[in-house]
N, C-alpha and C positions, 0 to 999 in steps of 0.2 A: 559234740557227737554227728553220728550219721542219724537220721532220722525216718524219712520217706527216700525207696527209691525206684524208679517207674522209667521205662521203658515202651517207647512209641516209635509209628513210622511215621515219617516226615510227610511223604506225599499226601498222607490224609486224617493224619493226628490223631489214627486207629491207635490205642494200647493194648504191647505186645506181653511184658511180662509184667511184675511188679512184686514187692517185696510183700508175703503177704501180714509176717507179725511186724511190720513197719506201725510206727507214728501211735503205739497205746501207748508210750508215756506223753503227748504232745495233745495239750485242750485245742479246741476245735481245727483237730487234724483233718477232717472233711475239708474245714474252710480252704485250710491249702493244698489239697487236693483238688480241689476243684479249679485252686487256681493254679493248676501246677495243668491242668487240662486245660485250661482257655490260652496255656503258655504256646501245647501243644498245637492249637486250631490254630493260632497265629503262625507258627513255625512254617504249618501246610500252606496257608497264603503268601509261604515263599519269604515271611520276615524274619528273615533270620542274615541279624546284621554281620554275624561272626559264627564259626563253626565251635568257638568256644565261648560261655561267658559264664557270669553271676550273676544272682537277681536278685536282690533285697526286699528281705517281704517282715516289716517288723522285727522278731528275734529270730528269725533264719535268712540264711540264703539257701538259694536254687544256684546247684553248678549241672552246666550242661556239656555235653560234647554231643558234634552230630559227626557222624563216620557216614561214606554213602546214604542210604536212605533211612540213619535211625539217629535216631535222639534218643542216649543214654544221659538221666537226669535224679540227680540227690538230691534233697533238703539238709541242710546241716544247722547246728548253734551255727551263731556268728563270732563266735570264738574258736569252732572248729579250722585249722589250716588249710586253704588253700588245696595248698599243694597235695594235700595228705586226701582231699576231696577228687581232684583230678587226677591221681595218681589209682583212685579204687577205680573211678568211674572208666580208665583206661584196661583195669583185670576185668571187668564187668565185660568191656566193648569185645575184647581179643578172644573172650572165653564164647559170649553170643553167637557172635560171626562161625569162633570154629564150628559150632554144634550146631547152630540154626541157621547158618549163612545163606542157605540155595532154600531155605523154604518161608523167607521173610516176605518176598514179593506175594508167594501165593495163598498167605495167611487172609483170610477171611472172614474170620470170625475176632470178638474183644478177647485180650489174654489166651493170645492160642497157643505160648508159649508159656504157660504158668507154671510148670513145671521147674524153669530157670529161677522161680527161688528159693529149690535149696542151694544154689551157687550164690544164690545174695547171700544170703543169710550167712554161709559159710564167710565171705569174704568180708562182711561186714562186721564179724566179732574179730577180724585181724585187723582191722582201723578203728575200732570202739577206742581204745588207750592211745592217745598218743606219744604215753613215755614208757611203751615198750621199746627196746634196743633194734627193734625191724624196725616199727614208724619213726623212729627218732634218724634213723643210717636215710630212710626216705624223703626225712626232711635235708639233711647234710646233702641229698645227691643232687649235683650243682647238675647234670643232664636232662635234670625238668623243670624248664624254670615256669611260672603261670605270672610273671611280671606283667604281661602283656596284656592278660588278658582281662577285659573291660569287664568291670562291675554299674550295674544297672539298677535303677528302682525299678521293683513290678508297677506299678500304677504307672510308670511311662511306657516301659513295656508293652502293658495290656491296653492301655489307652489309646494304642494304635491302632487297635482289632480293635476296640469300643467304636471309633470315629470313622473306621471302615464299614461297621453295620452298620451304623448310624445313616455313611452317605448310600450305603447299599439300601437302606430302607427308605430312604426321601428318593430314592430313583422311582423304586418299587412303587413307590407313593405316590411321584408323580405320573407315572408311564401309568397307573390304574383310574388318576382323577383327569389326566386326558383322555382316555375313553370314556369316560362318562361324560366329559364334557361334550366330547363330540357326538356321542349316542344323544344328548340331550337337543345340540345342534340341528341334527336329522330329525327330530322326532318334531323341532320346531317347524322347523323347514317345510314334512309333509302337512303339521298344522296351518301354516299360514297357506299353500296352496289347496286346500282343503275349503279354506276361510273363505278366500278369493272365488273359489269354484259355485260355494252356496250361496255367497253374495249374488255374483252371474245369476244365477240360478231361480233368483228371491228376482232378480231385478226384471229379467224377462217373465217372468209369472206375474208380476204385479204389473207390467206393461200389456200381457196379454191380457188378464183380466179387466182391468179400465177400457181397452179397445173393446171386448167384448160387452160390456157393461154400457158403454157407451152407443152402440150400435143397438144392443137391446128398447136402449132408452129413446132415439132419434130415430129408429127405422123406418116406426108409426106415421111420424110427420113429415119421414123423408116421403113415403109411398103415397098421404092426403095429396103434397105439395105435387109428386112429381105425379098423379092424376088429373088433378086440378089443372096442371099446366098442357097435360096433353086435353083435355076440354077445350081449354079455348083456342086450342089452338085449331082443334078439330072443326069448332065452330067459326072461327076466322073464316077456314076454307070454302064453307058451307055457303057461306053467307056472301 
């Protein structure tokens, strides 16, 4: 059965519409909706290997198609026919483009097309019972084949996004740390210059102090010696 349906803009992952009554019979439905939003985030980074893909997650499978700049995604039981899931998405895509196609790029707030839920609920009822004549006919329709659509595991898909997040975080952290180291290096250089200047000043002060001390200590002695020398010189001239 179809469990959850969400529509989002691929360029930025903005959710545009959702089945309001979806997931009431799904345990931990919020957990799976978080996975869907993570998938939209990955797609907004350009990690869309294909325009159509199936992604397994526990007892469920996410099926999505990308048309233009919009991703149409539904979560179904694993046993639900893949062919019906993608035809359900095709019906949603055709109607969504017809009604909202010229407003998709200008949508600025989440769930700007929440009224589309009416069509989602009506269409989902048509696809719930796989045994109806209508759905049996669709399963037998050879014009729409899904054999070439890739199936991947959700951890494999989301793991790519997580690794990119880690690389981005590491890059940001390295940039921040390099700035810190550069600032510390400048501070150390400034401190070194200050220390050298302070040492020179101290040496000059010490030298100046020693010189003044020597002058004060020996100046009287030098004066006395000078006077004695002058007296002896005068005496020798007179006599």
